[in-house]
Each structure stands twice: as structure tokens, then as C-alpha cells.
N, C-alpha and C positions, 0 to 999 in steps of 0.2 A: 504295557511295556513299550518303550519308544526305541525304535531302531535308529542307529546312527549310521549314516552312509560313509562318512569319512571323519577322520579325527581332526582335520583342519578345515576352517571355512575357506571356500574358494570364491574368487572374484572372476567372473567370466566377462571379458570385454571383447567384443568382436573387432575385427580388423577395421570395419567401417567406422566405428566409434573412435578408435585410436587415430585413424586418418583424419576424421573430422576435427578432432581436438588440435592436431598438428596444423591443419589448414587455418583454423581460427587464430592460433598463435601467430602464424605467418602473416595473415591479413592485418591483425592488430599492429604488429611490428612495422609493416609497410605503411599502414595508415599514420602512425606516429612520425615516421620518417618523412612522409610526404607533407604532413602539416608543418613540421619543422622547416622544411625547405621552402614552403610557400611563405611562411613568416619571414624568413631571411630574405626572400625575393622582395617582399613588400617593403622591408626596411631599406634595402638597396635602392628601390625605386623612390622612396621618400627622400633619401639622401641626395640622389641625383636631381630630383625635382627641386629640392631646396637650392642646390648649387646653381641650376639654370635660372630659377626665379630670382634669386639673390643677385646674380650677375645682370639679369635683365633690368631689375630695379635700379641697380647702380648705374647702368648705362643710361636709363631714362633720366635719372637725376643729373648725370654728368652732362647730358645734351641740353638740359634746361639752363637758363641763366642764373636762377637761384630758386631755392625752395627747401622745404623741410617736411618730412612725412615719417610716420611711425608705421613699421611693417611688422607683421606677425607671420612667422613661418612654422610649419609642422616638421618635426624631426622625430626619429625613433627614440624611445626612452633610453636605449643603450648609449646614446650620445649624451654625455653629461654637460658638455659646453662646446661652443665654437670659439676659436681663438685666432687672433691676428698675431703674426710673429715676424721678426726680422732677424732670425737666428741663421748664421751662416751654415749650420749643420742641417737645417731644414731645406727641403727642395721647394717648398711652397710658402706663400705669405698668409695662407688661410688653412687651418687644420682643425680636425675634430678631436675633442678629448673623449676617449672611449676605452673600454677594456679591450676591445678588438681593434685591429689595425684598419683604419679607413683612410683611403688616399685623400690627401688635401688637394688644393688647387691654387693657382695664382689668380687672384682677383684683380682685375684691371680697373683703372680709373679711380682708385681710392687714395686718400691722403694718408698713407701709411705712416709717415713721420709724425703727423699730428695725432693719429690714433695711438701710437706707441710712445708718445711723449711722457706720459705718467707711468705706464707699466708695460713691460714686455715679457711675456706675451699678454695681450689684452684679450681677456676671455669674457664671454657672455654666456650665462648659465641657461641650460635647457630646463625649463620649469614645466613639468607635467606634459612634456612632448611639444612645447611651444617655445620659440626663441623670438623675443621682441627686440627689434632694432630701430634706432632713429637714424634715418639717412638725411643729411643736410648738405647744402651747398650755398655759400654766400656769393653775392654778386662780385664778379672779378676773380673768384677762386677757379682753379683749373681741375681740382680733384674733389671727390665726394668724401665727406666726413661720416664715419659710422660710430655710433655711441650706443651704450646701453639705454634702453627705454626704462626710465625709473617710474 
């Protein structure tokens, strides 16, 4: 004959086990939060580096008498395109197309009227995290022309 101690099965968890489970959940939550913030920081740095490098390349071409070069820039994949615009509602002549708001910038020494002659805004797509641009300046021109690299 088998003796039954209690009519219901009991689960005994010590305080230490419960506390350990809570700590694991807290550490995992903090880890995911930290990884997300680091990725956002990396995307912000890539965007700022693009702006600095792009303006430096424009200035170098502007200082030369003439030339043409194709440049490739790395951008976060959240940026779908970079656009030149001459909209009075915009504060900048260069903006990012993205689901998130990213501050634009006024790019100096570009031939904005020539760039926007066919379409306004003039957008260049971000393909797999890269934007390819053709920078050119003809002899006697005072501004740099920016085009899509086909």
C-alpha cells in the first residue's frame, strides 16, 4: 500500500532560484536595450561621417579648376535616399529620406539650380547601404554638379 503525503503536488522553489530568474530577466532586458542604443549610435556616426566626407569632397572639387569623380559613401540602411531640394518649407538644401527624422544640412558650393533643373527634389537612392554620386566641375564653372552614378 502506497501512502500519500498530500492530495496536491507541490512545487518548492527557494528564494535564491526565484531571485536568480528575476536577475536573468533584468540582465537580458538591459542587454537588448544596450545593443539597440549602440546600433543607433553607430547609425548616427555613419550619417555624420557621410555629411563631413561629402562636404569635404565637394570642397575639394570646388577648389579645382575642373574634374569629375565618382564617390561611394556608406549610410545606414534606414536611410532610403539622399535628396537635394529647394523647397521654401525646408530649412536645408540636402535632406535624408527615412522613416525616422534625420536633420538635413546646407551643402555649400553645389550647383543647386542645375541639379534641380529636371526634378525637385533630386533624390539618389541608398542601395544596400551605399550611395554612389558623381561629382563634376567644368572649366569656368563656379559650383560643383552632383549627379546619380549610373
